[in-house]
C-alpha positions, 0 to 999 in steps of 0.5 A: 259215604255220608255218616251221621255220628251221634254223641252226648256224654263224656265216654262217647266223646272219648270213643268218637275222637279217633273214629271221627278223624278217620271217617273224615279222611275217607268220607263225609261225617256229620257230628250231632251232640245231643247235649246230654252232658252239657257242663263245660267240664264234662263236654267242651273241654273234651272236644278241645283236648281230643281234637273232635270237630265242632258238632254240626248239630247241638240239641242242648237237651240237658238233664231230665227224666229218661222219658223226657230226655230220650223223647227230646232227643228223638225229635231233634235227631229225626229232624237232622236225619231228614235233612242230612239223609246219611248212608248210616247212623253211627252210635256209641255205647249205652246212653239215652243218646245211643238209644234215641239215635238208633230208634230215630234212624231205624224208624226212618229206615236208615242203617245203624252202626253200633260201636261197643255192641254186645256188652251185657251186665245182665242187670235189667235194673240198669237203664244202660242195659236196656239201652244197649240191648235195644240198640243191638236189636235194631243195629245193622253193623255191630262193632264189638270190643271183645270176643265175649261181646260177640258171644253175647250177641250170638247167644241172643241169635244176633250173628249178622253184621257182627265184628270184633273190632276191639275197643276204641277207648283203648285206641284213645288212651294209647294216642293220648297218654304221652300227651297227658304226661307232657301237658297235665298239671293235675298232680302238681296242682293237687300236691300229689305223689305217685301211688300216694292217693286213691282215685274215686268216681261215683255217678251211677244212680244206684249209688248216688240216689240211695243215701245208705249206699252213698253214705257207706261208700263215703264212709269207706273212703274216709277209712282208707290209709291214703287220701282219696281224690274224688272228681265229683259229677255235679249230680253226685255233689248235690246228693252228697250235700243232702247227707250228714257226712263230714269228709276229711280224708276225701278231697272232692274236686271239680270234674277234670279233663280227659288228660288230667284224668288219665294222669290221676288214674295212671299214678293212683294207688288204686281206682275206686269207681262205678264207671264202666269206662274207667274200669277199662282205663284202669285195666289199660294202665295196669292200675288195680280197680275196686268197682262199687257195683255188683256186676260189670260188663267188663268181666275180662278185667275181673277174670284177669285179676285187675278188678274187684266187684264189691258193691256198696259194702263198706267193709268190702270196699276197705278190704279190696282197696287195702289188699295188694292185688297186682297181677303180673301181666295184662292180656289183650282182651280189647284189641290191638289199638286199631279199633277205630280203623277197623270200625271205619272199615266195616262201616265203609264196607257195609255202605259199599255193599248196600250200594 
């Protein structure tokens, strides 16, 4: 079995780590990095920490408009596919890298396997929603992280090739949290005490590109009763610099590695975020999450009481962050920690049936 796996952004590096390792144990994997995330702190450090093999291809696409970025990826991915002639193309999540890879493969009649299929925010204003819906429509193998994701696909008439494998990000966290405890120095370097701070991430264009929303979010951070540690995406830092805001309770730091982020999250009082992946990681680590969006793909985290949706409303952010919501238990909505093995099994079985 020859698989060409395509990644491009921080969450995909985390998702692919254990899957790539298992793929190389049972077959041949070619790894292509589109370069969508190219900063050292957003890319290379994740490959090093997670033991991801050096990509055979790195397109170096970088940032740009959706059309420019996706178009350049299509060209580069198509060249790699024509050269490698894989049995299947494996894509992750909902980024422009995901969509470009799925389109390039489908137009060359190469089967597509989608890890994290079936997610829906039901907000078509989100580029990620367009990417995931389109990718699911042209995928042959759909690896869902939950039963709800399976149900979403069924409601859209997609039932063939659908599997509930569980969430590979849960596997990655289980494999790395103890390593992070031993190796990470983030808490000591930032002089933090467990539960003595909030952790925040903000990167979605709906929040960063709207001055009113971004100002409201930062104003809420400033009003909280403990320091806010804010690893800042380079793009977000530029947007903050354009605002007339003075931050005293909010400590902006450079993007941190995966292991450092696990430790910062594990010991935070609460997480304030607009990230999909970090909502899940907070849930896995049983850290209450305040999501600065109006909707989420990870509705199970809300239903179980671990996550509050507050949008960019200053008062709601402060109220949710200050309120002591800590559910007594956490369910197993996203599998048993063997998702990476199940993904490889269903992809392998699909290729064998084709043969």
